[in-house]
PDB file of N, CA, C and O in Angstrom:
ATOM      1  N   MET A   1       1.224  -0.864  -0.108  1.00  0.00           N
ATOM      2  CA  MET A   1      -0.414   0.328   0.308  1.00  0.00           C
ATOM      3  C   MET A   1       1.187   1.496   0.120  1.00  0.00           C
ATOM      4  O   MET A   1       2.339   1.529   0.551  1.00  0.00           O
ATOM      5  N   SER A   2       0.583   2.038  -0.500  1.00  0.00           N
ATOM      6  CA  SER A   2       1.986   3.475  -0.556  1.00  0.00           C
ATOM      7  C   SER A   2       1.123   4.549   0.461  1.00  0.00           C
ATOM      8  O   SER A   2      -0.017   4.788   0.860  1.00  0.00           O
ATOM      9  N   ASP A   3       2.631   5.042   0.582  1.00  0.00           N
ATOM     10  CA  ASP A   3       1.892   6.391   1.063  1.00  0.00           C
ATOM     11  C   ASP A   3       1.197   7.147   1.489  1.00  0.00           C
ATOM     12  O   ASP A   3       0.584   7.347   2.537  1.00  0.00           O
ATOM     13  N   PHE A   4       1.444   7.921  -0.165  1.00  0.00           N
ATOM     14  CA  PHE A   4       0.806   8.566  -0.829  1.00  0.00           C
ATOM     15  C   PHE A   4      -0.890   9.243  -0.862  1.00  0.00           C
ATOM     16  O   PHE A   4      -1.328   8.649   0.124  1.00  0.00           O
ATOM     17  N   PRO A   5      -1.519   9.695  -1.134  1.00  0.00           N
ATOM     18  CA  PRO A   5      -2.529   9.896  -1.092  1.00  0.00           C
ATOM     19  C   PRO A   5      -3.204   9.910  -2.681  1.00  0.00           C
ATOM     20  O   PRO A   5      -2.776  10.626  -3.586  1.00  0.00           O
ATOM     21  N   HIS A   6      -3.873   9.354  -2.752  1.00  0.00           N
ATOM     22  CA  HIS A   6      -3.953   8.439  -4.223  1.00  0.00           C
ATOM     23  C   HIS A   6      -5.943   9.525  -4.509  1.00  0.00           C
ATOM     24  O   HIS A   6      -6.778   9.146  -3.687  1.00  0.00           O
ATOM     25  N   GLU A   7      -6.424  10.548  -5.436  1.00  0.00           N
ATOM     26  CA  GLU A   7      -6.999  11.362  -6.320  1.00  0.00           C
ATOM     27  C   GLU A   7      -7.247  11.458  -7.333  1.00  0.00           C
ATOM     28  O   GLU A   7      -6.394  11.837  -8.136  1.00  0.00           O
ATOM     29  N   ASP A   8      -8.659  11.121  -7.760  1.00  0.00           N
ATOM     30  CA  ASP A   8      -8.615  10.545  -9.023  1.00  0.00           C
ATOM     31  C   ASP A   8      -9.071  11.899 -10.000  1.00  0.00           C
ATOM     32  O   ASP A   8     -10.272  12.165 -10.049  1.00  0.00           O
ATOM     33  N   ALA A   9      -8.446  12.439 -10.495  1.00  0.00           N
ATOM     34  CA  ALA A   9      -9.074  14.638 -10.881  1.00  0.00           C
ATOM     35  C   ALA A   9      -9.324  14.458 -12.140  1.00  0.00           C
ATOM     36  O   ALA A   9     -10.014  15.322 -12.681  1.00  0.00           O
ATOM     37  N   ALA A  10      -8.670  12.887 -13.253  1.00  0.00           N
ATOM     38  CA  ALA A  10     -10.131  13.412 -14.530  1.00  0.00           C
ATOM     39  C   ALA A  10     -10.901  13.989 -14.553  1.00  0.00           C
ATOM     40  O   ALA A  10     -11.411  14.177 -13.449  1.00  0.00           O
ATOM     41  N   MET A  11     -11.449  14.569 -15.545  1.00  0.00           N
ATOM     42  CA  MET A  11     -12.626  15.191 -16.315  1.00  0.00           C
ATOM     43  C   MET A  11     -12.531  14.975 -17.259  1.00  0.00           C
ATOM     44  O   MET A  11     -11.572  14.748 -17.996  1.00  0.00           O
ATOM     45  N   ALA A  12     -13.958  15.034 -17.415  1.00  0.00           N
ATOM     46  CA  ALA A  12     -13.998  14.829 -18.777  1.00  0.00           C
ATOM     47  C   ALA A  12     -13.947  16.753 -19.596  1.00  0.00           C
ATOM     48  O   ALA A  12     -14.182  17.906 -19.236  1.00  0.00           O
ATOM     49  N   TYR A  13     -13.524  16.077 -20.718  1.00  0.00           N
ATOM     50  CA  TYR A  13     -13.517  17.612 -21.764  1.00  0.00           C
ATOM     51  C   TYR A  13     -14.352  17.535 -23.123  1.00  0.00           C
ATOM     52  O   TYR A  13     -14.114  16.608 -23.897  1.00  0.00           O
ATOM     53  N   TYR A  14     -15.352  18.514 -23.441  1.00  0.00           N
ATOM     54  CA  TYR A  14     -16.101  18.886 -24.530  1.00  0.00           C
ATOM     55  C   TYR A  14     -16.288  19.736 -24.679  1.00  0.00           C
ATOM     56  O   TYR A  14     -17.092  20.356 -23.983  1.00  0.00           O
ATOM     57  N   PRO A  15     -15.403  20.444 -26.058  1.00  0.00           N
ATOM     58  CA  PRO A  15     -14.878  21.929 -26.120  1.00  0.00           C
ATOM     59  C   PRO A  15     -16.249  21.922 -26.744  1.00  0.00           C
ATOM     60  O   PRO A  15     -16.917  22.265 -25.769  1.00  0.00           O
ATOM     61  N   GLU A  16     -16.979  21.781 -27.583  1.00  0.00           N
ATOM     62  CA  GLU A  16     -17.503  22.291 -28.293  1.00  0.00           C
ATOM     63  C   GLU A  16     -18.978  22.594 -26.677  1.00  0.00           C
ATOM     64  O   GLU A  16     -19.789  23.318 -27.254  1.00  0.00           O
ATOM     65  N   GLU A  17     -19.336  22.458 -25.734  1.00  0.00           N
ATOM     66  CA  GLU A  17     -20.090  22.954 -24.814  1.00  0.00           C
ATOM     67  C   GLU A  17     -18.946  24.004 -24.090  1.00  0.00           C
ATOM     68  O   GLU A  17     -19.411  24.462 -23.046  1.00  0.00           O
ATOM     69  N   HIS A  18     -17.907  24.376 -24.314  1.00  0.00           N
ATOM     70  CA  HIS A  18     -17.199  25.418 -24.713  1.00  0.00           C
ATOM     71  C   HIS A  18     -17.604  27.159 -24.902  1.00  0.00           C
ATOM     72  O   HIS A  18     -17.808  28.163 -24.220  1.00  0.00           O
ATOM     73  N   THR A  19     -17.532  26.534 -26.853  1.00  0.00           N
ATOM     74  CA  THR A  19     -17.673  27.620 -27.652  1.00  0.00           C
ATOM     75  C   THR A  19     -18.779  28.161 -27.835  1.00  0.00           C
ATOM     76  O   THR A  19     -19.821  27.528 -28.004  1.00  0.00           O
ATOM     77  N   THR A  20     -18.654  29.753 -27.820  1.00  0.00           N
ATOM     78  CA  THR A  20     -19.660  30.509 -27.601  1.00  0.00           C
ATOM     79  C   THR A  20     -19.347  30.746 -28.647  1.00  0.00           C
ATOM     80  O   THR A  20     -18.246  30.545 -29.160  1.00  0.00           O
ATOM     81  N   THR A  21     -21.267  31.699 -29.596  1.00  0.00           N
ATOM     82  CA  THR A  21     -21.561  32.170 -30.112  1.00  0.00           C
ATOM     83  C   THR A  21     -20.688  33.585 -31.125  1.00  0.00           C
ATOM     84  O   THR A  21     -20.267  33.963 -32.218  1.00  0.00           O
ATOM     85  N   ALA A  22     -20.896  33.895 -29.593  1.00  0.00           N
ATOM     86  CA  ALA A  22     -20.457  35.704 -29.487  1.00  0.00           C
ATOM     87  C   ALA A  22     -18.772  35.170 -30.125  1.00  0.00           C
ATOM     88  O   ALA A  22     -18.658  35.622 -31.264  1.00  0.00           O
ATOM     89  N   SER A  23     -17.464  34.344 -29.695  1.00  0.00           N
ATOM     90  CA  SER A  23     -16.622  34.876 -29.676  1.00  0.00           C
ATOM     91  C   SER A  23     -16.826  34.357 -31.614  1.00  0.00           C
ATOM     92  O   SER A  23     -17.004  35.235 -32.459  1.00  0.00           O
ATOM     93  N   SER A  24     -16.796  33.726 -31.775  1.00  0.00           N
ATOM     94  CA  SER A  24     -16.689  32.071 -32.724  1.00  0.00           C
ATOM     95  C   SER A  24     -17.393  33.416 -33.801  1.00  0.00           C
ATOM     96  O   SER A  24     -17.309  32.813 -34.871  1.00  0.00           O
ATOM     97  N   SER A  25     -17.908  34.576 -34.116  1.00  0.00           N
ATOM     98  CA  SER A  25     -18.263  35.417 -34.234  1.00  0.00           C
ATOM     99  C   SER A  25     -17.267  36.461 -34.516  1.00  0.00           C
ATOM    100  O   SER A  25     -17.279  37.256 -35.455  1.00  0.00           O
ATOM    101  N   ASP A  26     -16.471  36.355 -33.644  1.00  0.00           N
ATOM    102  CA  ASP A  26     -15.422  38.198 -33.189  1.00  0.00           C
ATOM    103  C   ASP A  26     -14.449  37.308 -33.649  1.00  0.00           C
ATOM    104  O   ASP A  26     -13.605  37.940 -33.012  1.00  0.00           O
ATOM    105  N   ILE A  27     -13.876  36.536 -34.102  1.00  0.00           N
ATOM    106  CA  ILE A  27     -13.043  36.313 -34.624  1.00  0.00           C
ATOM    107  C   ILE A  27     -12.738  35.456 -36.206  1.00  0.00           C
ATOM    108  O   ILE A  27     -11.670  35.075 -36.684  1.00  0.00           O
ATOM    109  N   GLU A  28     -14.221  35.348 -36.772  1.00  0.00           N
ATOM    110  CA  GLU A  28     -14.555  35.977 -37.774  1.00  0.00           C
ATOM    111  C   GLU A  28     -14.440  37.813 -38.271  1.00  0.00           C
ATOM    112  O   GLU A  28     -13.820  38.314 -39.208  1.00  0.00           O
ATOM    113  N   ARG A  29     -15.097  38.306 -37.468  1.00  0.00           N
ATOM    114  CA  ARG A  29     -14.915  38.863 -37.792  1.00  0.00           C
ATOM    115  C   ARG A  29     -13.594  40.276 -38.201  1.00  0.00           C
ATOM    116  O   ARG A  29     -13.506  41.290 -38.892  1.00  0.00           O
ATOM    117  N   VAL A  30     -12.886  39.572 -37.365  1.00  0.00           N
ATOM    118  CA  VAL A  30     -11.721  39.805 -37.016  1.00  0.00           C
ATOM    119  C   VAL A  30     -10.968  39.727 -38.331  1.00  0.00           C
ATOM    120  O   VAL A  30     -10.351  40.626 -38.902  1.00  0.00           O
ATOM    121  N   LYS A  31     -11.142  38.514 -38.675  1.00  0.00           N
ATOM    122  CA  LYS A  31     -10.153  37.629 -38.991  1.00  0.00           C
ATOM    123  C   LYS A  31     -10.530  38.305 -40.664  1.00  0.00           C
ATOM    124  O   LYS A  31      -9.621  38.776 -41.346  1.00  0.00           O
ATOM    125  N   GLN A  32     -12.284  38.252 -41.268  1.00  0.00           N
ATOM    126  CA  GLN A  32     -12.416  39.279 -42.165  1.00  0.00           C
ATOM    127  C   GLN A  32     -12.204  40.961 -42.623  1.00  0.00           C
ATOM    128  O   GLN A  32     -12.368  41.635 -43.639  1.00  0.00           O
ATOM    129  N   ALA A  33     -11.805  41.142 -41.420  1.00  0.00           N
ATOM    130  CA  ALA A  33     -11.118  42.113 -41.153  1.00  0.00           C
ATOM    131  C   ALA A  33     -10.091  42.183 -42.022  1.00  0.00           C
ATOM    132  O   ALA A  33     -10.122  42.703 -43.137  1.00  0.00           O
ATOM    133  N   HIS A  34      -8.786  41.420 -41.268  1.00  0.00           N
ATOM    134  CA  HIS A  34      -6.831  41.674 -41.421  1.00  0.00           C
ATOM    135  C   HIS A  34      -7.233  40.643 -42.265  1.00  0.00           C
ATOM    136  O   HIS A  34      -7.529  39.869 -41.355  1.00  0.00           O
ATOM    137  N   GLU A  35      -7.544  39.855 -43.524  1.00  0.00           N
ATOM    138  CA  GLU A  35      -7.719  38.825 -44.630  1.00  0.00           C
ATOM    139  C   GLU A  35      -6.656  39.587 -45.778  1.00  0.00           C
ATOM    140  O   GLU A  35      -5.628  39.310 -46.397  1.00  0.00           O
ATOM    141  N   GLN A  36      -7.514  40.600 -45.643  1.00  0.00           N
ATOM    142  CA  GLN A  36      -6.560  40.794 -47.178  1.00  0.00           C
ATOM    143  C   GLN A  36      -5.070  41.998 -46.449  1.00  0.00           C
ATOM    144  O   GLN A  36      -4.664  42.523 -47.486  1.00  0.00           O
ATOM    145  N   GLU A  37      -4.854  42.143 -46.158  1.00  0.00           N
ATOM    146  CA  GLU A  37      -4.263  42.613 -44.428  1.00  0.00           C
ATOM    147  C   GLU A  37      -2.657  41.463 -44.901  1.00  0.00           C
ATOM    148  O   GLU A  37      -1.657  41.614 -45.604  1.00  0.00           O
ATOM    149  N   LEU A  38      -3.137  40.531 -44.157  1.00  0.00           N
ATOM    150  CA  LEU A  38      -2.744  38.752 -44.035  1.00  0.00           C
ATOM    151  C   LEU A  38      -2.603  38.251 -45.928  1.00  0.00           C
ATOM    152  O   LEU A  38      -1.512  37.680 -45.921  1.00  0.00           O
ATOM    153  N   MET A  39      -2.956  38.209 -46.932  1.00  0.00           N
ATOM    154  CA  MET A  39      -3.228  37.930 -47.840  1.00  0.00           C
ATOM    155  C   MET A  39      -1.755  38.661 -48.659  1.00  0.00           C
ATOM    156  O   MET A  39      -1.106  38.088 -49.534  1.00  0.00           O
ATOM    157  N   SER A  40      -1.442  40.186 -48.050  1.00  0.00           N
ATOM    158  CA  SER A  40      -0.588  40.653 -48.975  1.00  0.00           C
ATOM    159  C   SER A  40       0.379  40.717 -48.452  1.00  0.00           C
ATOM    160  O   SER A  40       0.869  41.778 -48.839  1.00  0.00           O
ATOM    161  N   ILE A  41       1.263  40.098 -47.544  1.00  0.00           N
ATOM    162  CA  ILE A  41       2.488  39.060 -47.141  1.00  0.00           C
ATOM    163  C   ILE A  41       2.526  38.385 -47.934  1.00  0.00           C
ATOM    164  O   ILE A  41       1.598  37.734 -48.415  1.00  0.00           O
ATOM    165  N   ASP A  42       4.043  38.417 -48.340  1.00  0.00           N
ATOM    166  CA  ASP A  42       4.484  38.610 -48.978  1.00  0.00           C
ATOM    167  C   ASP A  42       4.896  36.300 -48.846  1.00  0.00           C
ATOM    168  O   ASP A  42       4.309  35.869 -47.853  1.00  0.00           O
ATOM    169  N   GLY A  43       5.231  35.803 -49.178  1.00  0.00           N
ATOM    170  CA  GLY A  43       4.755  34.131 -48.849  1.00  0.00           C
ATOM    171  C   GLY A  43       2.898  33.337 -48.131  1.00  0.00           C
ATOM    172  O   GLY A  43       2.800  32.182 -47.715  1.00  0.00           O
ATOM    173  N   VAL A  44       2.099  34.023 -48.172  1.00  0.00           N
ATOM    174  CA  VAL A  44       1.172  33.971 -47.093  1.00  0.00           C
ATOM    175  C   VAL A  44       0.320  33.131 -48.097  1.00  0.00           C
ATOM    176  O   VAL A  44       0.470  33.754 -49.148  1.00  0.00           O
ATOM    177  N   GLU A  45      -0.145  32.519 -48.249  1.00  0.00           N
ATOM    178  CA  GLU A  45      -0.843  31.801 -49.253  1.00  0.00           C
ATOM    179  C   GLU A  45      -2.331  31.684 -48.680  1.00  0.00           C
ATOM    180  O   GLU A  45      -3.293  31.466 -49.417  1.00  0.00           O
ATOM    181  N   GLY A  46      -2.434  31.854 -47.245  1.00  0.00           N
ATOM    182  CA  GLY A  46      -4.371  31.679 -47.257  1.00  0.00           C
ATOM    183  C   GLY A  46      -4.605  31.963 -46.025  1.00  0.00           C
ATOM    184  O   GLY A  46      -3.593  32.077 -45.332  1.00  0.00           O
ATOM    185  N   VAL A  47      -5.866  32.157 -45.378  1.00  0.00           N
ATOM    186  CA  VAL A  47      -6.154  32.738 -43.915  1.00  0.00           C
ATOM    187  C   VAL A  47      -7.283  31.882 -44.097  1.00  0.00           C
ATOM    188  O   VAL A  47      -8.131  31.834 -44.988  1.00  0.00           O
ATOM    189  N   GLY A  48      -7.026  30.916 -42.581  1.00  0.00           N
ATOM    190  CA  GLY A  48      -8.779  30.477 -42.205  1.00  0.00           C
ATOM    191  C   GLY A  48      -9.029  30.833 -40.701  1.00  0.00           C
ATOM    192  O   GLY A  48      -8.091  31.536 -40.324  1.00  0.00           O
ATOM    193  N   ILE A  49      -9.453  30.732 -40.232  1.00  0.00           N
ATOM    194  CA  ILE A  49      -9.944  29.675 -38.858  1.00  0.00           C
ATOM    195  C   ILE A  49      -9.842  28.533 -37.766  1.00  0.00           C
ATOM    196  O   ILE A  49     -10.715  27.715 -37.476  1.00  0.00           O
ATOM    197  N   GLY A  50      -9.110  28.609 -37.456  1.00  0.00           N
ATOM    198  CA  GLY A  50      -9.105  26.978 -36.737  1.00  0.00           C
ATOM    199  C   GLY A  50      -8.478  27.280 -35.092  1.00  0.00           C
ATOM    200  O   GLY A  50      -8.496  28.305 -34.411  1.00  0.00           O
ATOM    201  N   LYS A  51      -7.939  25.916 -34.823  1.00  0.00           N
ATOM    202  CA  LYS A  51      -7.317  25.614 -33.427  1.00  0.00           C
ATOM    203  C   LYS A  51      -6.478  25.984 -33.254  1.00  0.00           C
ATOM    204  O   LYS A  51      -5.926  26.089 -34.349  1.00  0.00           O
ATOM    205  N   ASN A  52      -5.179  26.706 -31.689  1.00  0.00           N
ATOM    206  CA  ASN A  52      -3.860  26.861 -31.585  1.00  0.00           C
ATOM    207  C   ASN A  52      -3.709  25.413 -30.398  1.00  0.00           C
ATOM    208  O   ASN A  52      -4.466  24.753 -29.686  1.00  0.00           O
ATOM    209  N   PRO A  53      -2.574  25.445 -30.662  1.00  0.00           N
ATOM    210  CA  PRO A  53      -1.982  24.279 -30.100  1.00  0.00           C
ATOM    211  C   PRO A  53      -3.002  23.533 -28.435  1.00  0.00           C
ATOM    212  O   PRO A  53      -2.938  22.332 -28.177  1.00  0.00           O
ATOM    213  N   ILE A  54      -3.782  24.470 -27.598  1.00  0.00           N
ATOM    214  CA  ILE A  54      -4.159  23.874 -26.573  1.00  0.00           C
ATOM    215  C   ILE A  54      -5.592  24.575 -26.450  1.00  0.00           C
ATOM    216  O   ILE A  54      -5.929  25.321 -25.531  1.00  0.00           O
ATOM    217  N   GLY A  55      -6.534  24.120 -27.769  1.00  0.00           N
ATOM    218  CA  GLY A  55      -8.237  24.132 -28.319  1.00  0.00           C
ATOM    219  C   GLY A  55      -8.166  25.629 -28.130  1.00  0.00           C
ATOM    220  O   GLY A  55      -8.051  25.604 -26.905  1.00  0.00           O
ATOM    221  N   GLY A  56      -8.153  26.623 -28.363  1.00  0.00           N
ATOM    222  CA  GLY A  56      -8.475  27.926 -28.274  1.00  0.00           C
ATOM    223  C   GLY A  56      -8.712  28.083 -29.780  1.00  0.00           C
ATOM    224  O   GLY A  56      -8.088  27.915 -30.828  1.00  0.00           O
ATOM    225  N   ASP A  57      -9.495  28.345 -29.515  1.00  0.00           N
ATOM    226  CA  ASP A  57      -9.996  29.421 -31.700  1.00  0.00           C
ATOM    227  C   ASP A  57      -8.674  30.504 -32.042  1.00  0.00           C
ATOM    228  O   ASP A  57      -8.421  31.395 -31.231  1.00  0.00           O
ATOM    229  N   ALA A  58      -8.028  30.380 -33.046  1.00  0.00           N
ATOM    230  CA  ALA A  58      -6.963  30.664 -33.549  1.00  0.00           C
ATOM    231  C   ALA A  58      -7.299  31.278 -35.338  1.00  0.00           C
ATOM    232  O   ALA A  58      -7.960  30.751 -36.233  1.00  0.00           O
ATOM    233  N   ILE A  59      -6.327  32.899 -35.301  1.00  0.00           N
ATOM    234  CA  ILE A  59      -6.315  32.742 -37.364  1.00  0.00           C
ATOM    235  C   ILE A  59      -6.041  32.006 -37.623  1.00  0.00           C
ATOM    236  O   ILE A  59      -5.838  31.372 -36.587  1.00  0.00           O
ATOM    237  N   LEU A  60      -5.727  31.219 -38.703  1.00  0.00           N
ATOM    238  CA  LEU A  60      -4.729  30.683 -39.229  1.00  0.00           C
ATOM    239  C   LEU A  60      -4.271  31.508 -40.620  1.00  0.00           C
ATOM    240  O   LEU A  60      -4.875  32.248 -41.396  1.00  0.00           O
ATOM    241  N   VAL A  61      -2.918  31.010 -40.539  1.00  0.00           N
ATOM    242  CA  VAL A  61      -2.088  31.773 -42.036  1.00  0.00           C
ATOM    243  C   VAL A  61      -1.481  31.055 -42.541  1.00  0.00           C
ATOM    244  O   VAL A  61      -0.498  30.492 -42.059  1.00  0.00           O
ATOM    245  N   TYR A  62      -2.062  30.868 -43.956  1.00  0.00           N
ATOM    246  CA  TYR A  62      -0.854  29.706 -44.661  1.00  0.00           C
ATOM    247  C   TYR A  62       0.031  30.314 -45.551  1.00  0.00           C
ATOM    248  O   TYR A  62       0.119  31.270 -46.322  1.00  0.00           O
ATOM    249  N   LEU A  63       0.999  28.818 -44.878  1.00  0.00           N
ATOM    250  CA  LEU A  63       2.312  30.153 -46.069  1.00  0.00           C
ATOM    251  C   LEU A  63       2.738  28.854 -46.889  1.00  0.00           C
ATOM    252  O   LEU A  63       2.318  27.697 -46.878  1.00  0.00           O
ATOM    253  N   ARG A  64       3.957  29.648 -47.759  1.00  0.00           N
ATOM    254  CA  ARG A  64       4.409  29.441 -49.018  1.00  0.00           C
ATOM    255  C   ARG A  64       5.726  28.657 -48.197  1.00  0.00           C
ATOM    256  O   ARG A  64       6.238  27.724 -48.815  1.00  0.00           O
ATOM    257  N   ASP A  65       6.162  28.917 -47.153  1.00  0.00           N
ATOM    258  CA  ASP A  65       7.622  28.777 -46.525  1.00  0.00           C
ATOM    259  C   ASP A  65       8.395  29.550 -45.252  1.00  0.00           C
ATOM    260  O   ASP A  65       8.393  30.770 -45.085  1.00  0.00           O
ATOM    261  N   GLU A  66       8.972  28.690 -44.503  1.00  0.00           N
ATOM    262  CA  GLU A  66       8.723  29.299 -42.826  1.00  0.00           C
ATOM    263  C   GLU A  66       9.446  30.133 -43.241  1.00  0.00           C
ATOM    264  O   GLU A  66       9.705  30.644 -42.152  1.00  0.00           O
ATOM    265  N   GLY A  67      10.301  31.020 -44.318  1.00  0.00           N
ATOM    266  CA  GLY A  67      10.244  32.745 -44.371  1.00  0.00           C
ATOM    267  C   GLY A  67       9.529  33.283 -44.323  1.00  0.00           C
ATOM    268  O   GLY A  67       9.883  34.444 -44.116  1.00  0.00           O
ATOM    269  N   ALA A  68       8.081  33.119 -44.430  1.00  0.00           N
ATOM    270  CA  ALA A  68       7.471  34.022 -44.359  1.00  0.00           C
ATOM    271  C   ALA A  68       7.108  34.709 -42.873  1.00  0.00           C
ATOM    272  O   ALA A  68       7.005  35.884 -42.520  1.00  0.00           O
ATOM    273  N   ARG A  69       6.907  32.936 -41.888  1.00  0.00           N
ATOM    274  CA  ARG A  69       6.675  33.145 -41.085  1.00  0.00           C
ATOM    275  C   ARG A  69       6.572  34.238 -39.341  1.00  0.00           C
ATOM    276  O   ARG A  69       5.732  34.597 -38.516  1.00  0.00           O
ATOM    277  N   LYS A  70       8.541  34.391 -39.713  1.00  0.00           N
ATOM    278  CA  LYS A  70       8.837  36.031 -39.334  1.00  0.00           C
ATOM    279  C   LYS A  70       7.591  37.795 -39.414  1.00  0.00           C
ATOM    280  O   LYS A  70       7.456  38.641 -38.530  1.00  0.00           O
ATOM    281  N   ARG A  71       7.115  37.759 -40.411  1.00  0.00           N
ATOM    282  CA  ARG A  71       6.339  38.781 -41.526  1.00  0.00           C
ATOM    283  C   ARG A  71       5.083  38.641 -41.004  1.00  0.00           C
ATOM    284  O   ARG A  71       4.415  39.631 -41.300  1.00  0.00           O
ATOM    285  N   VAL A  72       4.131  37.411 -40.002  1.00  0.00           N
ATOM    286  CA  VAL A  72       3.296  37.256 -39.754  1.00  0.00           C
ATOM    287  C   VAL A  72       2.795  38.327 -38.132  1.00  0.00           C
ATOM    288  O   VAL A  72       3.827  38.709 -37.578  1.00  0.00           O
ATOM    289  N   PRO A  73       2.045  38.604 -37.699  1.00  0.00           N
ATOM    290  CA  PRO A  73       1.890  38.915 -36.175  1.00  0.00           C
ATOM    291  C   PRO A  73       1.573  37.537 -35.100  1.00  0.00           C
ATOM    292  O   PRO A  73       0.783  36.848 -35.745  1.00  0.00           O
ATOM    293  N   GLY A  74       1.711  37.180 -34.409  1.00  0.00           N
ATOM    294  CA  GLY A  74       1.882  36.705 -33.546  1.00  0.00           C
ATOM    295  C   GLY A  74       0.205  37.096 -33.783  1.00  0.00           C
ATOM    296  O   GLY A  74       0.014  37.149 -34.998  1.00  0.00           O
ATOM    297  N   ASN A  75      -1.024  37.377 -33.040  1.00  0.00           N
ATOM    298  CA  ASN A  75      -2.403  38.140 -32.154  1.00  0.00           C
ATOM    299  C   ASN A  75      -2.299  39.164 -33.554  1.00  0.00           C
ATOM    300  O   ASN A  75      -1.371  39.639 -34.208  1.00  0.00           O
ATOM    301  N   ILE A  76      -3.443  39.202 -33.600  1.00  0.00           N
ATOM    302  CA  ILE A  76      -4.238  40.459 -34.295  1.00  0.00           C
ATOM    303  C   ILE A  76      -5.798  40.468 -33.816  1.00  0.00           C
ATOM    304  O   ILE A  76      -6.785  39.909 -34.295  1.00  0.00           O
ATOM    305  N   GLU A  77      -5.649  41.257 -32.770  1.00  0.00           N
ATOM    306  CA  GLU A  77      -6.880  42.348 -31.850  1.00  0.00           C
ATOM    307  C   GLU A  77      -7.449  42.044 -31.011  1.00  0.00           C
ATOM    308  O   GLU A  77      -8.589  42.409 -30.721  1.00  0.00           O
ATOM    309  N   GLY A  78      -6.072  40.571 -29.884  1.00  0.00           N
ATOM    310  CA  GLY A  78      -6.290  39.781 -29.208  1.00  0.00           C
ATOM    311  C   GLY A  78      -6.427  38.490 -29.169  1.00  0.00           C
ATOM    312  O   GLY A  78      -6.778  37.861 -28.171  1.00  0.00           O
ATOM    313  N   HIS A  79      -6.031  37.804 -30.758  1.00  0.00           N
ATOM    314  CA  HIS A  79      -6.827  36.714 -30.914  1.00  0.00           C
ATOM    315  C   HIS A  79      -5.612  35.446 -31.719  1.00  0.00           C
ATOM    316  O   HIS A  79      -5.377  35.736 -32.892  1.00  0.00           O
ATOM    317  N   PRO A  80      -5.304  34.902 -31.501  1.00  0.00           N
ATOM    318  CA  PRO A  80      -3.864  34.509 -31.663  1.00  0.00           C
ATOM    319  C   PRO A  80      -3.338  34.184 -32.975  1.00  0.00           C
ATOM    320  O   PRO A  80      -4.462  33.781 -33.272  1.00  0.00           O
ATOM    321  N   VAL A  81      -2.755  34.010 -33.904  1.00  0.00           N
ATOM    322  CA  VAL A  81      -2.315  33.764 -35.012  1.00  0.00           C
ATOM    323  C   VAL A  81      -1.446  32.777 -34.946  1.00  0.00           C
ATOM    324  O   VAL A  81      -0.338  33.023 -34.470  1.00  0.00           O
ATOM    325  N   GLU A  82      -1.791  31.308 -35.457  1.00  0.00           N
ATOM    326  CA  GLU A  82      -0.902  29.835 -36.188  1.00  0.00           C
ATOM    327  C   GLU A  82      -0.977  30.053 -36.914  1.00  0.00           C
ATOM    328  O   GLU A  82      -1.910  30.703 -37.384  1.00  0.00           O
ATOM    329  N   THR A  83       0.281  29.507 -37.654  1.00  0.00           N
ATOM    330  CA  THR A  83       1.351  29.200 -39.076  1.00  0.00           C
ATOM    331  C   THR A  83       0.808  28.850 -38.984  1.00  0.00           C
ATOM    332  O   THR A  83      -0.135  28.849 -38.193  1.00  0.00           O
ATOM    333  N   LEU A  84       1.361  27.902 -40.431  1.00  0.00           N
ATOM    334  CA  LEU A  84       0.969  26.983 -41.268  1.00  0.00           C
ATOM    335  C   LEU A  84       2.122  26.625 -42.867  1.00  0.00           C
ATOM    336  O   LEU A  84       1.994  27.170 -43.964  1.00  0.00           O
ATOM    337  N   VAL A  85       2.974  25.766 -42.550  1.00  0.00           N
ATOM    338  CA  VAL A  85       3.389  26.124 -43.869  1.00  0.00           C
ATOM    339  C   VAL A  85       3.217  24.449 -44.953  1.00  0.00           C
ATOM    340  O   VAL A  85       3.448  23.248 -44.812  1.00  0.00           O
ATOM    341  N   THR A  86       2.677  25.379 -45.996  1.00  0.00           N
ATOM    342  CA  THR A  86       1.982  24.524 -46.882  1.00  0.00           C
ATOM    343  C   THR A  86       2.303  24.393 -48.046  1.00  0.00           C
ATOM    344  O   THR A  86       1.963  23.538 -48.864  1.00  0.00           O
ATOM    345  N   GLY A  87       3.291  25.662 -48.176  1.00  0.00           N
ATOM    346  CA  GLY A  87       3.620  24.900 -49.509  1.00  0.00           C
ATOM    347  C   GLY A  87       2.795  26.246 -50.532  1.00  0.00           C
ATOM    348  O   GLY A  87       2.581  27.252 -49.855  1.00  0.00           O
ATOM    349  N   VAL A  88       2.393  26.340 -51.831  1.00  0.00           N
ATOM    350  CA  VAL A  88       1.930  26.654 -52.586  1.00  0.00           C
ATOM    351  C   VAL A  88       0.538  26.498 -52.817  1.00  0.00           C
ATOM    352  O   VAL A  88       0.366  25.803 -53.819  1.00  0.00           O
ATOM    353  N   ILE A  89      -0.566  26.881 -52.270  1.00  0.00           N
ATOM    354  CA  ILE A  89      -1.826  26.632 -52.721  1.00  0.00           C
ATOM    355  C   ILE A  89      -2.410  26.599 -54.404  1.00  0.00           C
ATOM    356  O   ILE A  89      -2.655  27.449 -55.259  1.00  0.00           O
ATOM    357  N   ASP A  90      -2.453  25.483 -54.332  1.00  0.00           N
ATOM    358  CA  ASP A  90      -3.457  25.896 -55.737  1.00  0.00           C
ATOM    359  C   ASP A  90      -4.251  25.262 -55.813  1.00  0.00           C
ATOM    360  O   ASP A  90      -4.128  24.047 -55.661  1.00  0.00           O
ATOM    361  N   ALA A  91      -5.821  26.085 -56.184  1.00  0.00           N
ATOM    362  CA  ALA A  91      -6.967  25.246 -55.834  1.00  0.00           C
ATOM    363  C   ALA A  91      -7.163  24.589 -57.414  1.00  0.00           C
ATOM    364  O   ALA A  91      -7.930  23.629 -57.495  1.00  0.00           O
ATOM    365  N   LEU A  92      -6.497  25.074 -58.667  1.00  0.00           N
ATOM    366  CA  LEU A  92      -6.817  24.577 -59.575  1.00  0.00           C
ATOM    367  C   LEU A  92      -5.783  23.318 -60.396  1.00  0.00           C
ATOM    368  O   LEU A  92      -5.638  23.162 -61.609  1.00  0.00           O
ATOM    369  N   LYS A  93      -5.135  22.500 -59.217  1.00  0.00           N
ATOM    370  CA  LYS A  93      -4.600  20.789 -59.523  1.00  0.00           C
ATOM    371  C   LYS A  93      -5.543  20.724 -58.638  1.00  0.00           C
ATOM    372  O   LYS A  93      -5.894  19.633 -58.188  1.00  0.00           O
TER     373      LYS A  93
END
């Protein structure tokens, strides 16, 4: 028998229950307001909305190459910006 107390602290996490329409619509508004500005940065291939590594809403910026990352802001109007290197995005392929 262990001398350490046992505590079962595991909790289920359901992110859908914690998502609010207000926050989702705010990040959509911010993305739309800054999309042209982001797309004008050399090396940016696309802009979207997704999740950051800890599950929060984030503006996603798709990059042609790693070199473009330093030109993209880390957050916009309080919303985190995540970058992903995708290479060239060609919708016609």
